[in-house]
C-alpha positions in Angstrom: -49.9 131.9 40.0 -52.7 132.9 37.7 -54.1 136.0 37.1 -56.6 136.1 38.8 -55.8 135.2 41.9 -52.6 138.5 41.3 -55.5 140.9 40.6 -57.8 139.9 43.7 -54.1 140.7 45.4 -53.5 144.1 44.3 -57.1 144.9 44.2 -57.1 143.8 48.2 -53.6 145.4 49.5 -53.4 148.6 46.7 -56.4 149.3 45.4 -59.2 149.1 48.4 -56.8 151.2 51.2 -56.4 153.9 48.4 -59.9 154.4 48.6 -59.9 154.0 51.9 -57.2 157.1 52.2 -58.3 159.1 50.0 -62.0 159.7 51.4 -63.8 157.3 48.6 -65.2 155.4 51.6 -65.2 158.5 54.9 -63.0 158.7 58.0 -61.5 157.0 60.2 -63.4 159.3 62.6 -65.4 162.2 61.8 -67.2 164.8 64.3 -69.1 168.3 63.3 -68.5 170.3 66.8 -69.9 173.6 65.3 -70.2 176.0 62.8 -67.5 174.8 60.1 -64.8 172.3 62.5 -64.8 169.5 62.3 -62.7 166.5 64.7 -61.2 164.0 61.8 -58.9 161.1 61.9 -57.9 160.2 58.1 -57.0 156.8 57.8 -56.4 156.0 61.6 -57.1 158.1 64.6 -53.3 158.8 66.0 -54.2 161.7 63.6 -57.0 163.1 65.1 -56.4 167.0 64.6 -59.2 169.7 64.4 -59.9 170.7 61.2 -61.9 173.6 59.3 -64.2 172.6 56.2 -63.8 175.3 53.3 -65.9 173.7 50.8 -66.8 170.7 49.0 -65.8 168.1 52.0 -61.8 169.8 51.8 -60.5 170.2 55.5 -57.7 172.8 56.2 -55.8 172.1 59.8 -55.9 173.9 62.4 -55.3 172.0 65.3 -52.4 168.8 63.7 -52.7 165.5 65.2 -52.3 164.2 67.6 -56.1 165.7 69.6 -56.9 163.2 72.3 -59.0 165.4 74.3 -61.6 168.2 73.3 -64.6 170.4 74.7 -66.3 172.6 72.4 -69.7 175.0 72.5 -70.2 177.6 70.5 -68.4 180.2 71.4 -64.8 178.4 72.1 -63.0 174.5 70.6 -60.5 173.6 73.6 -58.0 170.5 73.1 -55.3 168.3 74.4 -52.2 167.0 71.6 -49.6 164.8 71.8 -47.4 165.8 68.6 -46.8 163.0 66.3 -45.0 163.6 63.3 -46.0 162.1 60.0 -45.5 157.9 60.6 -43.9 158.5 63.6 -45.4 157.6 66.9 -47.4 159.7 68.8 -45.2 161.6 71.3 -47.3 161.4 75.0 -44.5 162.9 76.7 -45.6 165.9 75.4 -48.9 167.5 75.7 -50.1 171.2 74.2 -53.1 173.0 74.9 -55.4 174.5 72.3 -58.1 177.5 72.1 -59.9 177.6 68.6 -62.0 180.8 69.1 -65.6 179.7 66.8 -66.9 183.7 67.2 -63.8 185.2 65.9 -63.6 182.4 62.8 -67.0 183.5 62.0 -66.4 187.4 61.8 -63.8 186.9 60.1 -64.5 184.6 57.3 -68.1 186.9 57.1 -65.7 189.9 56.9 -63.3 188.1 54.8 -65.8 187.0 51.9 -67.8 190.5 51.4 -64.6 191.5 50.5 -63.6 188.8 48.1 -66.8 187.7 46.7 -67.9 189.2 43.5 -71.1 189.6 41.0 -72.2 190.5 38.0 -76.1 192.0 37.3 -77.7 191.3 34.1 -80.9 193.9 33.7 -83.5 190.8 33.1 -83.6 187.1 32.9 -85.0 186.0 29.4 -87.2 182.7 28.6 -86.1 181.2 24.8 -89.3 183.7 23.6 -88.2 186.7 25.2 -90.5 187.2 28.1 -88.9 188.1 31.4 -89.2 185.1 33.7 -87.2 185.7 37.1 -85.8 189.0 37.7 -82.3 190.2 37.6 -80.0 187.5 37.2 -76.6 187.5 39.8 -73.5 185.8 38.3 -71.4 185.1 40.6 -67.8 185.9 39.0 -65.2 184.9 42.0 -65.9 182.9 44.7 -63.9 182.9 47.9 -62.9 180.1 50.8 -62.0 181.4 53.9 -59.4 179.6 55.7 -58.7 180.5 59.3 -54.9 180.5 60.9 -53.5 177.1 62.6 -54.5 177.9 66.2 -52.1 178.5 69.0 -49.4 175.7 70.7 -49.7 176.2 74.0 -47.9 175.4 77.4 -50.4 174.4 80.7 -49.7 178.1 82.2 -50.3 179.4 78.6 -53.6 178.1 78.3 -55.2 179.2 82.0 -54.1 182.6 81.2 -55.3 182.4 77.7 -58.2 181.0 79.4 -58.8 184.0 81.5 -58.5 186.4 78.6 -60.7 185.2 76.4 -63.5 184.5 79.4 -63.7 180.6 78.8 -66.8 179.8 80.8 -65.3 177.5 83.2 -68.3 174.5 82.6 -66.3 174.6 79.6 -64.2 171.2 79.8 -63.0 168.4 77.9 -65.9 166.1 77.2 -64.0 163.8 74.4 -61.8 162.1 75.5 -59.7 159.1 73.4 -58.2 157.0 76.3 -55.9 155.2 73.5 -54.8 157.9 72.2 -53.7 159.7 75.9 
C-alpha cells in the first residue's frame, strides 16, 4: 500500500473522528434550555445529558446519560433518564426522574461569585501622554466559576412528591422526547 493511501486511511479513521469527539465540529446534539443549562450529547445521542455551561464552552454534568425526555421553563427542568454506564447499552429497564431548580442555581451562582471574585482598582488610567483617559481601571484578579451540584436521582414516587413540595406547575410536562432512546 502506498503512503498516500495509508495517510488517507489514518485521516479518515483516526483524525476526523477525534476532532468530532473533541468538539472540534460541535456536539452530536445541543440545545440551550434556560439560563446556562443545555441538553447535550457529545458524540452520539445515547450520551444525552443535562449540562451547565460554566465558561468558554466548558460544561458540568447535572444529569448523566441517557436523558430521553425533558421539560423545562425558566424555573425548573424535569427529566427522565435511563442509566447508562460508559460504552454500555442503555438500561431501558430502569427509569429515573430529576428536577433541576433553575432559580436556586441562579441564586447560588450570584452568591458564590460575589463572595469569590476579586477586583483591584487603580486611581486613574492614563494614556501614553500621561492624560487621564478613561477614569478608574478595574482589574480582575481572580475569576470564579459556579458549578451546580448534580441533580438528585428520584424514583417516580419521590419525583411526584418533590414536584408538589417545590410547586412545579402542573402544566410543565415532558415536551422533548427522544423515542429512539426510550
